[in-house]
C-alpha positions in Angstrom: -31.4 29.4 -5.3 -31.2 25.9 -4.2 -27.8 24.2 -4.0 -26.5 21.8 -6.3 -27.3 18.2 -5.1 -24.2 16.5 -3.8 -24.8 13.4 -5.4 -25.3 15.1 -9.0 -22.0 17.0 -8.3 -20.1 13.4 -7.5 -21.6 12.2 -10.9 -20.4 14.8 -12.6 -16.8 14.7 -11.1 -17.0 11.1 -11.5 -17.6 11.2 -15.2 -14.3 13.8 -15.6 -12.4 10.9 -13.2 -13.6 7.9 -15.7 -12.6 10.1 -18.8 -9.2 10.9 -17.4 -8.6 7.2 -16.6 -9.6 6.0 -20.0 -7.4 8.6 -21.4 -4.6 7.3 -19.6 -5.2 3.8 -20.6 -5.7 4.4 -23.9 -2.1 6.3 -23.6 -0.6 3.5 -22.1 -1.6 1.0 -24.7 1.2 3.0 -27.0 3.6 3.3 -24.1 3.2 0.0 -21.8 6.6 1.1 -19.7 5.7 4.5 -19.0 5.7 5.0 -15.1 4.0 8.1 -14.9 1.0 6.7 -17.2 0.6 4.0 -14.7 0.8 6.1 -11.5 -1.8 8.4 -13.4 -4.3 6.0 -13.7 -3.8 4.4 -10.3 -4.4 7.8 -8.9 -7.4 8.0 -10.8 -8.9 5.0 -9.8 -8.0 5.8 -6.1 -9.9 9.0 -6.2 -12.8 7.3 -7.9 -12.9 4.4 -5.1 -12.5 7.1 -2.3 -15.0 9.6 -3.6 -17.5 6.7 -4.3 -17.3 5.4 -0.7 -17.7 8.9 0.8 -21.4 9.6 -1.3 -22.4 6.0 -0.5 -21.8 4.3 -3.5 -20.4 1.2 -1.8 -20.6 -1.0 -4.7 -18.5 1.4 -7.0 -15.9 1.4 -4.5 -15.4 -2.4 -3.9 -15.4 -3.0 -7.7 -12.7 -0.3 -8.3 -11.2 -1.3 -5.2 -9.9 -4.6 -7.3 -8.8 -2.3 -10.5 -6.7 -0.2 -8.1 -5.1 -3.3 -6.6 -3.9 -4.6 -9.8 -2.6 -1.2 -11.0 -1.0 -0.9 -7.6 0.8 -4.3 -8.2 2.1 -3.0 -11.8 3.1 0.4 -10.0 5.2 -1.5 -7.6 6.8 -3.8 -10.6 5.3 -7.1 -9.4 3.7 -7.6 -12.5 4.1 -6.2 -15.9 1.6 -3.5 -17.8 0.2 -5.4 -20.8 -2.2 -4.7 -23.4 -4.3 -7.5 -22.0 -4.4 -5.5 -18.6 -5.4 -2.4 -20.3 -8.2 -3.9 -22.1 -9.7 -5.6 -19.1 -9.5 -2.3 -17.0 -11.1 -0.4 -20.2 -14.0 -2.9 -19.9 -14.1 -2.5 -16.4 -14.2 1.4 -16.2 -17.6 1.1 -18.5 -19.1 -1.0 -15.7 -18.0 1.3 -13.3 -19.7 4.5 -15.0 -22.9 2.0 -15.0 -22.7 1.9 -11.3 -22.4 5.8 -11.2 -25.3 6.0 -12.8 -27.5 3.1 -11.9 -25.9 1.9 -8.6 -29.4 0.3 -7.5 -29.5 -1.6 -10.8 -29.1 -5.2 -11.1 -26.1 -5.4 -13.3 -26.3 -9.3 -13.3 -22.6 -11.3 -13.2 -21.2 -8.4 -15.3 -18.8 -7.4 -12.5 -17.6 -11.0 -11.6 -16.8 -11.7 -15.2 -14.9 -8.3 -15.4 -12.8 -9.2 -12.3 -12.3 -13.0 -13.6 -10.8 -11.3 -16.9 -9.2 -8.8 -14.6 -7.5 -11.5 -12.6 -6.2 -13.4 -15.6 -4.8 -10.5 -17.0 -2.6 -10.0 -14.1 -1.7 -13.8 -13.8 -4.3 -14.3 -11.1 -6.1 -17.9 -10.4 -8.4 -17.5 -7.7 -12.0 -17.0 -8.6 -13.2 -13.2 -9.0 -16.2 -12.7 -6.9 -17.8 -8.9 -6.6 -19.2 -7.8 -3.8 -21.2 -4.7 -2.4 -18.9 -4.5 0.6 -16.9 -1.3 1.4 -13.4 -0.9 -0.3 -11.9 -2.4 2.7 -12.9 -5.9 1.1 -9.9 -8.1 0.6 -8.1 -7.6 -2.9 -9.0 -9.6 -5.8 -5.1 -10.2 -6.6 -3.2 -11.2 -3.7 0.4 -10.1 -3.7 3.3 -12.5 -2.6 3.9 -12.5 1.2 7.0 -10.1 2.6 8.5 -9.0 5.6 6.3 -7.2 8.0 7.4 -3.6 9.2 5.9 -1.4 12.0 5.3 1.6 11.4 4.3 4.7 13.9 1.9 7.3 11.7 0.9 10.8 13.5 -1.4 13.1 11.2 -3.5 16.1 11.9 -6.0 17.3 9.7 -7.0 21.3 8.6 -9.6 22.4 10.9 -12.0 22.7 7.8 -11.3 19.5 6.6 -14.8 18.1 7.3 -16.4 21.1 6.1 -14.3 20.5 2.6 -15.4 16.6 2.6 -12.4 15.0 4.0 -13.4 12.0 6.1 -10.6 11.2 8.7 -12.5 7.6 9.3 -11.9 7.2 5.6 -8.4 7.6 6.1 -8.2 5.4 9.2 -10.0 2.5 7.4 -7.6 2.9 4.6 -4.8 2.4 6.8 -6.7 -0.7 8.5 -6.5 -2.2 5.3 -2.8 -2.2 5.0 -2.5 -4.6 8.1 -2.8 -5.0 11.6 -3.0 -1.2 13.5 -3.9 0.0 16.7 -5.4 3.6 16.4 -5.0 6.3 19.4 -6.7 9.8 19.2 -5.2 12.9 20.9 -8.3 15.1 22.1 -6.2 17.9 23.6 -7.0 20.0 21.1 -10.7 19.9 21.9 -11.8 23.5 23.2 -14.6 24.1 26.0 -17.9 23.3 24.8 -19.0 27.1 24.6 -15.9 27.8 22.3 -16.7 24.4 19.7 -17.0 25.5 16.3 -19.1 21.7 15.1 -17.8 22.1 11.8 -14.2 22.1 12.5 -12.1 19.5 13.6 -9.6 19.2 16.6 -8.7 15.9 16.8 -5.4 14.2 15.7 -4.1 10.8 15.6 -1.4 8.4 16.1 -1.7 4.9 14.5 0.7 1.8 15.1 0.7 -0.1 11.8 2.3 -3.5 11.2 2.3 -4.4 7.6 3.8 -6.0 4.7 3.3 -2.8 2.4 6.3 -0.1 2.2 6.4 3.4 3.0 4.7 4.3 -0.2 1.5 2.6 0.3 1.0 4.9 3.7 1.9 7.9 1.6 -1.0 6.8 -0.9 -3.5 6.9 1.6 -2.9 10.6 2.4 -2.1 11.5 -1.4 -4.8 13.8 -1.8 -4.7 15.6 1.5 -0.8 15.7 1.8 -0.3 19.5 0.9 -2.6 20.8 3.9 -1.9 18.4 6.9 0.8 17.4 9.1 1.9 14.0 8.8 4.9 12.2 10.4 5.7 8.4 9.5 8.4 6.6 11.6 9.8 2.9 11.1 9.6 1.3 14.5 12.4 -1.5 15.7 13.1 -3.4 18.8 10.5 -4.0 21.6 8.6 -0.6 20.9 7.5 -2.5 17.1 6.0 -5.3 18.7 2.6 -5.1 17.7 1.0 -6.7 20.9 2.6 -4.4 23.4 1.5 -1.5 20.9 -1.9 -2.8 21.2 -1.9 -3.3 24.9 -1.0 0.3 25.5 -2.9 2.1 22.9 -6.6 3.4 23.8 -9.4 2.4 21.1 -10.3 5.6 18.9 -14.0 5.2 20.0 -13.1 5.4 23.5 -11.0 8.5 23.3 -13.6 10.2 21.2 -16.0 9.8 24.1 -13.4 10.5 26.8 -14.1 13.6 28.9 -11.8 16.6 27.8 -9.3 16.9 30.2 -8.0 20.1 31.7 -4.4 20.1 31.1 -2.7 16.8 30.3 -3.2 15.1 26.9 -3.5 11.5 26.1 0.3 11.5 24.5 3.1 13.8 24.4 3.1 16.1 21.5 4.9 15.1 18.8 8.1 17.1 17.9 8.8 15.7 14.8 5.8 16.6 13.2 6.5 19.8 10.9 5.2 23.1 11.4 2.1 23.6 9.6 2.3 26.2 6.8 0.0 28.9 7.0 0.9 30.4 3.3 0.9 27.7 0.4 3.9 26.9 -1.6 4.0 28.7 -5.1 2.8 25.6 -7.0 0.0 24.9 -4.7 -1.2 28.7 -4.6 -1.1 28.4 -8.2 -3.1 24.9 -8.2 -5.9 26.8 -5.9 -6.2 29.8 -7.8 -6.8 27.9 -10.8 -9.4 25.7 -8.9 -11.0 28.9 -7.7 -11.2 30.4 -11.6 -13.4 27.6 -12.9 -16.9 27.5 -11.6 -19.3 24.8 -12.5 -22.6 26.0 -14.1 -25.5 24.1 -15.5 -25.9 23.7 -19.3 -29.8 24.8 -18.8 -28.7 28.4 -17.0 -26.3 28.9 -20.2 -29.2 28.4 -22.8 -31.6 30.4 -20.6 -28.9 33.3 -20.5 -28.4 32.9 -24.2 -32.1 33.1 -24.6 -32.2 36.6 -22.7 -29.2 37.7 -24.5 -31.1 37.0 -27.6 -34.2 38.9 -26.6 -31.9 42.2 -25.5 -30.2 42.0 -29.0 -34.0 42.0 -30.5 -34.9 45.0 -28.0 -31.6 46.9 -28.9 -32.2 46.2 -32.7 -35.6 48.2 -32.1 -34.2 51.0 -30.1 -31.7 51.5 -32.8 -34.5 52.0 -35.6 -36.0 54.4 -33.3 -33.3 56.7 -32.5 -32.3 57.0 -36.2 -35.8 58.3 -36.6 -35.4 60.8 -34.0 -33.8 63.9 -33.9 -33.1 63.8 -30.2 -29.3 63.7 -29.9 -29.5 62.2 -26.2 -31.7 59.3 -27.3 -28.8 58.4 -30.2 -26.4 58.5 -27.6 -28.2 56.3 -25.4 -29.2 54.1 -28.3 -25.3 53.7 -29.5 -24.1 53.0 -26.0 -26.8 50.1 -25.7 -25.8 48.6 -29.0 -22.1 48.6 -28.0 -22.9 46.9 -24.5 -25.5 44.7 -26.2 -22.6 43.6 -28.6 -20.0 42.9 -25.9 -22.6 40.8 -24.1 -23.5 39.2 -27.0 -19.9 38.4 -27.7 -19.1 37.3 -24.2 -22.0 34.8 -24.3 -20.7 33.5 -27.4 -17.2 32.6 -25.9 -19.1 31.2 -22.9 -20.7 28.7 -24.9 -17.8 27.7 -27.1 -16.1 24.3 -26.0 -12.8 23.1 -27.7 -13.7 20.6 -30.3 -10.9 18.3 -28.3 -13.3 17.3 -26.0 -15.6 15.6 -29.1 -12.3 14.1 -30.7 -11.0 12.4 -27.3 -14.2 10.3 -27.1 -13.0 8.6 -30.6 -9.7 7.0 -29.0 -11.8 4.3 -27.0 -13.9 3.5 -30.2 -10.8 3.3 -32.4 -9.4 1.0 -29.7 -11.9 -1.5 -29.6 -12.9 -1.5 -33.6 -9.1 -2.3 -33.9 -9.6 -5.2 -31.5 -12.8 -6.4 -33.2 -11.5 -6.2 -36.9 -8.1 -6.9 -36.3 -6.8 -4.4 -38.2 -3.8 -1.7 -37.1 -5.2 1.4 -36.6 -3.7 4.6 -35.8 -5.8 7.8 -34.9 -4.6 11.3 -35.2 -6.2 14.2 -34.3 -5.7 18.1 -35.4 -7.1 21.2 -34.5 -8.3 20.1 -31.0 -8.2 23.6 -29.8 -10.8 24.6 -32.2 -13.7 26.3 -30.3 -17.5 25.2 -31.4 -20.8 26.0 -29.8 -21.5 23.3 -27.1 -24.7 22.8 -28.7 -22.9 21.9 -32.2 -20.8 19.4 -30.4 -23.6 17.6 -28.8 -25.4 16.9 -31.9 -22.0 16.4 -33.6 -20.9 12.9 -31.6 -23.3 10.6 -33.3 -22.6 11.5 -37.0 -18.8 11.3 -36.4 -19.3 7.8 -34.8 -21.1 6.6 -37.7 -18.1 8.3 -40.0 -15.4 6.9 -38.2 -16.6 3.6 -38.0 -17.7 3.7 -41.9 -13.7 4.5 -42.4 -12.3 1.6 -40.5 -15.0 -0.6 -41.9 -15.3 0.3 -45.8 -12.0 2.2 -46.0 -9.1 0.6 -44.1 -8.1 -2.8 -45.5 -6.7 -5.7 -43.2 -2.9 -5.4 -42.4 -2.3 -8.1 -45.3 -3.9 -6.3 -48.0 -2.3 -2.8 -47.1 1.3 -4.8 -47.1 0.7 -6.3 -50.5 -0.4 -2.8 -51.8 3.0 -1.2 -50.8 1.3 0.5 -47.6 2.3 0.7 -43.9 0.7 -2.2 -41.8 -1.0 0.2 -39.8 -4.0 2.2 -41.3 -4.7 6.0 -40.4 -7.7 7.8 -39.5 -7.3 11.6 -39.1 -9.7 13.7 -37.2 -9.2 17.3 -38.1 -11.0 20.8 -37.5 -10.4 24.1 -38.5 -11.9 27.5 -38.8 -13.0 28.9 -42.1 -14.8 32.5 -41.3 -17.9 31.6 -39.6 -17.9 27.8 -39.9 -15.8 25.4 -38.6 -14.8 22.4 -40.9 -14.3 18.6 -39.2 -13.2 16.2 -41.5 -12.3 12.6 -41.4 -9.7 11.2 -43.1 -8.4 7.9 -44.1 -5.4 6.2 -46.1 -7.6 3.2 -47.2 -8.8 1.9 -50.4 -11.2 4.9 -51.1 -14.5 4.7 -52.4 -15.5 2.7 -55.4 -17.4 4.7 -58.0 -18.7 1.3 -60.1 -20.2 -0.1 -56.7 -21.8 2.7 -55.7 -23.4 3.6 -59.4 -24.5 -0.4 -59.3 -25.8 -0.1 -55.9 -27.7 3.0 -56.8 -29.0 1.8 -59.8 -30.3 -1.5 -58.2 -31.9 0.3 -55.5 -33.8 2.7 -58.2 -31.9 5.8 -56.7 -31.1 7.1 -60.1 -32.1 5.5 -63.6 -29.5 3.1 -65.5 -27.0 5.2 -67.1 -27.9 8.4 -65.8 -25.0 11.2 -66.2 -23.9 12.3 -62.7 -20.9 14.5 -61.7 -18.5 12.6 -59.6 -19.6 15.0 -56.4 -23.2 13.9 -57.4 -22.2 10.3 -57.3 -20.1 10.1 -54.0 -23.2 11.9 -52.3 -25.3 8.9 -53.2 -23.5 7.3 -50.2 -25.9 9.4 -48.0 -28.8 8.2 -49.4 -31.3 6.6 -47.2 -30.8 2.6 -47.0 -27.8 2.9 -48.9 -25.0 0.7 -48.1 -22.4 -1.2 -50.4 -21.5 -3.9 -47.8 -21.6 -7.2 -48.7 -23.0 -8.7 -45.3 -24.5 -7.4 -42.2 -22.0 -6.7 -39.4 -21.9 -5.4 -36.2 -20.0 -2.2 -37.7 -22.4 -1.6 -41.1 -24.5 -3.2 -43.5 -27.9 -1.7 -42.9 -27.6 1.9 -44.5 -28.9 3.8 -41.7 -25.4 5.4 -40.6 -24.6 7.9 -43.2 -28.3 8.8 -43.6 -28.2 10.1 -39.8 -24.9 12.0 -40.8 -26.4 13.8 -43.5 -29.9 14.6 -41.7 -28.1 16.1 -38.7 -25.5 18.1 -40.5 -28.6 19.5 -42.3 -30.4 20.3 -39.1 -27.3 22.0 -38.4 -27.5 24.0 -41.3 -24.3 22.6 -42.6 -23.3 20.8 -45.7 -20.7 17.6 -46.7 -18.0 17.6 -49.1 -16.4 14.5 -50.1 -12.8 13.7 -51.8 -12.0 10.2 -52.4 -9.0 8.9 -54.7 -8.8 5.2 -55.7 -6.2 3.3 -53.4 -5.3 6.8 -51.7 -7.9 7.0 -49.3 -11.0 9.2 -48.5 -11.9 12.6 -47.0 -15.3 13.6 -45.9 -15.7 17.3 -44.8 -18.7 18.5 -42.3 -19.2 22.5 -42.6 -20.9 23.4 -39.4 -21.8 27.0 -38.5 -19.8 28.0 -35.4 -22.9 29.0 -33.6 -26.7 28.1 -33.4 -27.8 31.2 -31.6 -27.0 34.3 -33.4 -25.2 34.9 -36.8 -24.3 38.0 -38.6 -26.6 38.1 -41.7 -27.2 40.3 -44.7 -30.8 41.7 -44.7 -32.2 41.9 -48.0 -35.5 43.1 -49.6 -37.6 40.9 -52.3 -40.7 42.3 -53.5 -42.3 43.5 -50.2 -40.5 40.8 -48.0 -37.5 40.8 -45.8 -34.8 38.2 -45.7 -31.9 37.3 -44.0 -28.7 35.5 -45.7 -26.0 34.1 -43.2 -22.7 36.9 -43.7 -20.5 33.5 -43.5 -21.8 32.5 -46.8 -21.9 35.6 -48.9 -18.7 36.0 -51.0 -19.9 39.4 -53.1 -22.6 41.5 -54.0 -23.0 42.6 -57.9 -25.5 44.7 -59.6 -27.8 43.3 -62.1 -29.5 46.2 -64.3 -33.2 45.3 -66.0 -31.5 44.8 -69.2 -29.0 42.2 -68.2 -32.2 40.5 -66.5 -34.0 40.6 -69.4 -31.0 39.4 -71.8 -30.3 36.2 -69.4 -33.7 35.2 -69.1 -32.7 32.3 -71.3 -30.0 31.1 -69.5 -29.7 32.2 -65.8 -25.7 32.7 -65.6 -23.4 35.7 -64.9 -19.8 36.1 -65.8 -17.8 36.1 -62.7 -14.0 36.6 -63.3 -13.9 34.4 -66.3 -16.4 31.8 -64.9 -19.9 31.2 -65.3 -21.8 31.3 -61.9 -25.8 30.2 -61.8 -28.2 32.6 -60.2 -31.5 32.1 -58.9 -34.4 35.0 -59.1 -35.9 34.9 -55.6 -38.6 37.0 -56.8 -39.7 34.0 -59.0 -38.6 31.6 -56.4 -41.2 33.2 -53.8 -43.6 34.3 -56.4 -44.0 37.8 -54.8 -46.2 39.0 -58.0 -44.3 42.5 -58.1 -42.0 43.8 -60.6 -38.3 43.8 -60.1 -36.9 47.0 -59.0 -34.5 49.0 -62.0 -31.2 48.2 -60.1 -31.4 44.7 -58.6 -28.7 43.4 -57.1 -27.0 39.7 -57.1 -25.7 38.2 -53.8 -23.2 35.6 -54.4 -23.1 32.9 -52.0 -20.9 29.6 -51.4 -20.7 26.2 -50.0 -17.4 24.7 -50.4 -16.6 25.1 -54.0 -20.1 25.1 -55.4 -21.1 29.2 -55.9 -24.6 30.5 -56.6 -26.2 34.1 -57.1 -29.4 35.0 -55.5 -31.1 37.7 -57.4 -32.7 40.3 -54.7 -34.6 43.6 -55.1 -32.4 45.4 -52.5 -29.8 45.0 -50.3 -30.8 46.8 -46.7 -27.4 46.0 -44.6 -25.8 43.8 -42.5 -28.2 42.1 -39.2 -27.3 40.7 -36.2 -29.7 37.7 -36.2 -31.4 36.0 -33.2 -32.4 32.6 -35.0 -35.7 31.1 -33.9 -36.7 27.9 -34.8 -39.5 27.5 -37.5 -42.8 25.8 -36.3 -43.5 22.1 -36.8 -46.0 23.2 -39.8 -43.0 24.4 -41.7 -40.4 21.6 -41.3 -40.8 20.7 -44.8 -40.0 24.2 -46.1 -36.1 23.3 -46.8 -35.7 26.7 -48.3 -35.4 28.4 -45.0 -33.5 27.4 -41.9 -35.2 29.5 -39.4 -36.7 33.0 -38.9 -35.6 36.3 -36.9 -37.5 39.2 -35.4 -36.6 42.6 -36.8 -36.5 45.7 -35.0 -40.0 47.1 -36.2 -41.5 43.4 -34.6 -41.6 42.1 -38.2 -40.4 38.6 -39.0 -37.8 38.1 -41.6 -37.1 34.6 -42.7 -33.4 32.9 -42.9 -32.7 31.3 -46.2 -31.0 28.2 -46.2 -27.8 28.7 -48.0 -27.1 24.9 -48.8 -30.7 24.2 -50.0 -30.4 27.1 -52.4 -26.9 26.4 -53.4 -28.0 22.8 -54.5 -31.1 24.5 -56.4 -28.7 26.6 -58.3 -26.4 23.7 -59.4 -29.6 21.5 -60.2 -30.7 24.1 -62.8 -27.5 24.8 -63.9 -27.2 21.0 -64.7 -30.5 21.4 -66.2 -29.5 24.0 -68.6 -26.5 22.3 -69.6 -28.2 18.9 -70.5 -30.8 21.0 -72.3 -28.1 22.9 -74.4 
């Protein structure tokens, strides 16, 4: 198995670092005086700059260095944290992401414009210029001159530092950035050539630094290796603080590194003030190391491949169970039961591996809401609930675009401008709530706003003028609201960057239906709207109810099944005129799947009605026999069957035959439509 590409690993870690920086910046917009958030953003920028330089992303390191310098000034209290600074670094962060993904591409003068915006945010007057030089370039924002101090810095790194990715030359370069310095290498620890291990580090260093920076700037250089290294920093006073004398006495690091290894005498006396290296990590450090070791980065394709193998195993296990049930061999049945238990546990474990918290999806919208608030001039608060709810990773990936459209729609159409909200007796800030919760085998993700609500009259007028419905056609409230998902439908008076083209909500509906989900809408005039997406927890393996209709077998997703009833032949004949059953004082329409699928067979004497539901809507499905529950591995339909809306997929049964999986949402809609037609006819 080939190892991971180091540059690919850096890009993944850089993406995580940029997400952390963005989260810190967005938190900072609500609490500009929070020093911890300022420090967190600074550390993130510092990490990104150092890692970028280490992996050869020089343009990224140089650009990030300017942002780091600006936040360093905020951290030291030289300039205040402002909304303009946060907005400038957020915009710069997008450029950093582009430099990570396409380091060799021509990005034009984007970097120069962003640096000019950054300088304006921190009160700089000089013209910002982006350069491809390393991060050692001069800072974009010059700090006022301060008194110079001379420091003696003695440090040594663990023997395995270079193997773990720490480059001591990078640390020395960062020290040189702080001011005038001389470097002397201690080569006394280098063993004879026969004992030398090429991957281990044997050199330690003494640096005399004269700088306007304080002690904290020196500590920042070693901030990410501090726990494992030996470091001693002393402020020099008197004659020994003269940088000229220090430079005359000190040997350059290059010369020291090529000098012959002395047999006994070191180049300088061992530093007594250096603390003894800890062989045993401190409890907090040990816990952090243990946590890091617990997490393993696995490419998503490998998880998908493993999921396919588990699916095949489930199918094979189902066939084995069927063979064992028809055999009188006790040993075979015992092995079959054991394999069934193990495959079930493996399936459950695999499902957990594919699950990710929906909070990873919600966190993307903080930046979107922040940018839209600045663009529209509205005051918007984003509230998230149920971030720990877990969903299949494939579902998360495919829900990103629909949620973007829904959030943008809530902000543009739903929330009123501040003046209009105040006039209506509402708070100036509008609220958009993203919430997630699990309900059986589904996860319900809702987007709610406290805005003006959906104007039914405008929706009907637009639908009639577009030819979607006939003038005066009677519609239920839910049917009327669902019209906003029609292709090309929009009630916007003019086309803007946010809306007006009538494509966003159509994308939402198509994506949710492709996920075998459903959409519910609730809207109250003047109080706001709520759009709920009902999505299956997973798209790979589901628990289903296996039924027979005629000679064919079908699977109904078990999460949609409410209950099963018996329908005698007499009751079936009696209800031919109106296909309703009475269920606890309410009438539920039902569909005869035998007629729908045109099986051409006679009904069984004792038919069954499987009551299914999506949200508040229910419908019964008349089948000939309920075979039992079945663990279903979902296989997608071929392109030739894309237009067959009654089925959402297929599965392979234990005997090798194929059973089609019913699309619950489509069948419920068909049942409700049949009910509406019967009521109109009646």
